[in-house]
N, C-alpha and C positions, 0 to 999 in steps of 0.2 A: 382317445387320450384324453383323459381332461386334466384342466390346469386348477390349480389350487393357488388362490390367494389370501393374503390379509393386508386391511387398508387402517391403519392408523394415524393420527395426526400429532405431532410432536412439537414443542415451540422451545428456540435457542439452544437446541442441542449441544453445540459448542460453549456455552455460557457465556456469548458476546452480552447479552441485557442484563445478568445477574451478577459479571464480575464486581470484584470488590472493592477495587483501586479507581474506579472512574468515580467523579462529583457533579456529572450532568448525565441523565438520562438515556441510554442507548437503543434503539429497537432491535428487537433480533428476531429471526427467522423462523418462518412456519414450515415445518417439512411432513411431506408424509413417510412413515416410518412403513412399507412395503416389505411384506415376508412372497415372494412366488417361488412357488413349486420348491419351498424350503430353505430358499435362499432370499436374505435379507438387506434393504439395501435403504437409501433414504434420499428422496426426490423433493426437489425443491417446488416449494408455490407459486414461489413469487410474492407472498406477502410478508411486510416485514411489520410489526408490533411493538407498543413497549408491554412492559411483564404486565402492567396490571392491566390490560386492555386483552388479557386473554383468562379463559375461565372453561377448564375441563374439554379443551380444543375447537372451544367457539371463542368467537370474535366479541369483546364485551367493552364496554364504554369507551364507544369508536364512532363517531357523527356516521360514517360508511358501514356501520356492523354489519347490516342486512345485507349489502350490496358484499361485501366481503365474505362473508359465510354462502351465501348463495351461490358465490365463486368457485370456494371450497364443494361444494356439494355439487357442482358441475361438474369439478374435476374428477373426483369421485366417481363420477357414474360415467367420464369419458373409463378410467382404467378401467373399471369394470366391463364396459362395453368392448374394449380390446381385448379381455382374456376372453369374454364368450365369442366373440366373432372367429378367434384362431379354436378352441371348443369346439365349434361347430364348422369349421376347416381342417379339423384333425391335427394342427398344428399348436407346437410348443410355441409358447409365449416366452418374451425376453423385455429384459428391463429396456432394452435400447429400443423396442417398440411404445414403451410408454416415454421416453424423456422428450420433451417438447412436442407430443401430441397436442396440446393444447394450442400452441401454435399453428398447428400446419391443420387441426380441424375449423379451424377459423377459416380459413382458404386464404390467410394473407400473405403473398408473394414479395412484400418488402423487405428487403434486407437491410433497411436501418429500424424499420419500424421491428424487427428480429432482435437487432444486435443491444437496442434499447432496452427491450425487453431485457435480454442476458444481462445485459450489464446491470441493472436493479436487479435481479435477482441473486447475482454475487456477492461472496463476502469481500468488499475490496476495502483500503484504506482512503479516507477522502483524498487525499492527494492521487492515489491511483486512478480511484473516479471519476475525479475531475478529467484526468490525463485523457483515460477511454474515452471520456464524451467528448473529448476535443477532438479525437481520431472521429468519431463518429459525425460530430457536427461538421468536419471536413469533407466527409465522405456525401453528407446532406450537400454541402454549397458546389460542391463540384458534380452533383446530378448523380452520384452512383447509388442509388436508392433500391433498384429491383435485385433481386436477387439472383435473375438470369444475366447479369450484369458482371458477376463475381467471375470475372475470366481473366487469360493470361493476358489476355491486351489491355484491359481494365486496370490491372497490376501495374500495366508497363507504363501506362499513361500518369500512371497516381506515381513513382517514382520518376517520369520526369517531370511533373509538374512541381513534386519537391524540391528537384535540383534546382528548379528553377527560382525558387523562392526566395524571398530576403526576409532575414529578423534582424532588425534593428541597423536597416542599411547593409548587411551582411549576410551573400550567402548562408543557408541553410547550412549546419554540420549535418556531417555522412550519421553520427551517433545518433541526431534526433529522427533523419528520413530511415536508418535502420528499425528506429522505435515504433515510429508510424509502422513500417512494414510487420513487427513482430506484434503488434497488436490487433492487426486485422488479420494476419495469420491465424492468431490466438482464438480469435473466435469464429475463423472459417473452420477451422479443427472440430471446434465444439457443435459447429453447426451441421458439418460431418456426423458425428458421433451420433447428433440426435433426428439425421434424417431431415432435416429441413433443405441442405445441400448437398450434392453428389459430387465433385468435383473439386480437387484443392486444384487453385493454379498454381501457387507456388510450389508446388514439385516439377515446374516449368519455367520457375523465376528465381532467382536467387541475387541476393545484395549484401556486400563488405557492410561488417558493424563497423569498421571507420575506428581509429586511434581517439579513446576518451584524452580528458583534459588532465594533468596530474594535479591529483590533490594536492590541495593547499594548505599547509597546519601553522599554528603557533607555534612559536618555540617558550622555552621557559623565560625568556628576557620579554619574551611581546606578551606574555601574560601577566609578569611583574610590571611591567608598563599601564599595562590595563587595571591592575588593582589598586595600585597607585595614583591614578588621575583623580583628580580633586577639581578642578573645573567643572563641573557638571550641574547643568539644570535637572529638576526632577524626572522628565519624561528621558533623557539621556544616561541618568542613572540605575530606572530601572530595565532601559538596554541591556546597559554595563554588567549588570547584577545577573540577570536574564543568563545572556550568552555566558559569563564566568560558571552561572551553575550549569552547563550544557558540558562548557569543558572541566571540571571538576567532575562530573559525573555518567558523561556520556548520554543521557538521554536526549533524545530526538524534540524538536520542537513542539510537536503534538500531541507527546505522551507527558511534556513537562505542564501545558498549557492546562490540563486535565487531568491529572494528578493531584490525588489528596493527599499530600506531605505525610498528614498528621495520622493517618492510616498508614500506609507506605513504610515510613522509617521504623525500620524494629531494630534498634541498637545503631550499632556501626553500618549497618546497612540500608537499603532503599531494594523493597522489592515490588514491580509491576509487572504490566501485560504489555505488549507493545500493540500499539493498535493499528501497524501495519500490516501484522505477520500473524498476532493472537498466541506469540511465543512470549512465556513469562523468563522475565530480567532479574536477575540480583547483583545491584552492585553498589560501588564501597561509599559510605558517607566519610568521605575526607572533611578534617576539620574547617578546611575554606568552604567547603558547602553548606556545613552544617552553620558555619557565622552568618551565613545570608538568610537561610533557611530563617535563625531564630531572630533576625534584624528583621524579617517580616512574621513574625510570628508562624511560621510555620506557612502563610499563604502568601505563594508570591504574586509578584502585581499579574498581573490578565491583559494584553493586549491584540488589538488584531494582528493574523502572521505579516501581511505586508504591511503596517506598521512598525513592526520588527525589524524586518526583512530590511524595508530601507532604511532603517538608523544603524544599522551594523558598521558599514561603512565610514557615516561621521564619527563614530563615537571611536573606531580602531582612529581614525585620522586625526581626531585630540587627543588620544594617547603617542602620539607621534608612530604610529604602527600604519607602513603602507604597504600596503598587499592588498589591490584592488582585486585578487580573485576569491577574496576571503567574504564567506555572506554563512548563512545561520547553519547549514548541515557541516560546516569547515571545524564547527565546536566538537562535534562528535567525529571529527577526524584526529582533534587534536588532543580529544580524553584515550584515543586508541595508539596515539605512536606516544605525544609529548608525553604523554601523564603515566602510562602503563607500560607498554612494547619496551620503552626507550629506560626501565627503570626497572626491567626482568621480571614484569608479571606475564604468565606465561601464555600464549596466544589463545589455549583454551579458556583460560579464565577468561579471558579479554571479551573472549566470544561471548560467553554467558554473562557477563557484565552487560555488552549490547543487546542480547536479545538476539544474536543471529542464528535462523534455521540452522545454518551450516560454518565450521570452521574455514572454508573457503573461502566465504567472503569475509570475513576477519584476516587472511591474508593478501587482502588486497592492501590493507594497512600498514602490513610489514613490509612491504614492494614498496610505501611510500618511505617507510622507516629505513631500508636500505639506499633508495636514490637520497635521503638527507645524508646518511651518512658518507655516501661517494662525493656527495658536491665541499663536505665539509671538508672531508681527507685534500681534493684537488685544492682547497682556500689553505689549506694546512702546510701542502707540499710548496706551494707557490711563497709562502710568507717565508718558509725556511729554503726556501730557493732549489728544491727537490726538483 
């Protein structure tokens, strides 16, 4: 039995590096388009470069062009070698044999090296990538670096350690502990599919998700206070305007900071691509948001995320708003609840505005709105003596 295979290098198949809404260059992934026994799939090379660094499947204008091209050539040879070995043994070659073969061929048994390579290969939003790296660094700090350590005992030890940890002087929340396990479990599943691991320790270990904090939002009264805030220095004014821009559009911080509004604004709508999911969103351009854009000539102030996040609470307090749970992402929650759902916008439309991949995600905000209604009803009942 002879296997048939065709390979071709393709760049930026998902159009990440060539998306029209970004104002700064983004790297795209180089992949192999492989047709094996009539079935076509795409496998990552683990190499990301800018669009002007690729020409006819080869890397150019890059200080390590020769090294990266050699890496591509070696990977192709590895693929062909696997298929030829299958031919000699009379076996059918499968895509499962090809995934992760480069790492296995190197004879490296380091779990953390493999996980670092897997993180680098995946298309992840910056925030998600940082969190996955945080989990990776935690494993390194605890000495769980070899694939032989990916056992039930190790997972239990990780769980005990996380439960004993303190964050800002308080025990780590169960939702955060669950999230660490979720990340590790996800990479273990990938490693098993690629043949790097043989056993999933999570088949014999479970942890509960815990209860998330209720999402806090601003009311229309709060928003009005923020809009009327006059006693501002220029820095706080920028923070206020960026936060209001999020409230009136539902755009996330990361997307807002990189969006070219001169291109994205089309009449009374804003079109963009979510950096987190790659999902296209179309949101409304309300007069309040247009006024902010016009004030800045469609180029919003740019500031570091940590600086922006740190100044949210002082800005709210200056406006007389005492809601310590409010941070940058709560502006997006406020758009979903106070601005849209509370004014009768269908949940399917809100989902499209937010760029959610599923309306189920948007339904979380509907629950927040229900909770708010119940709270107001209780207050009204108390006021009326009911």
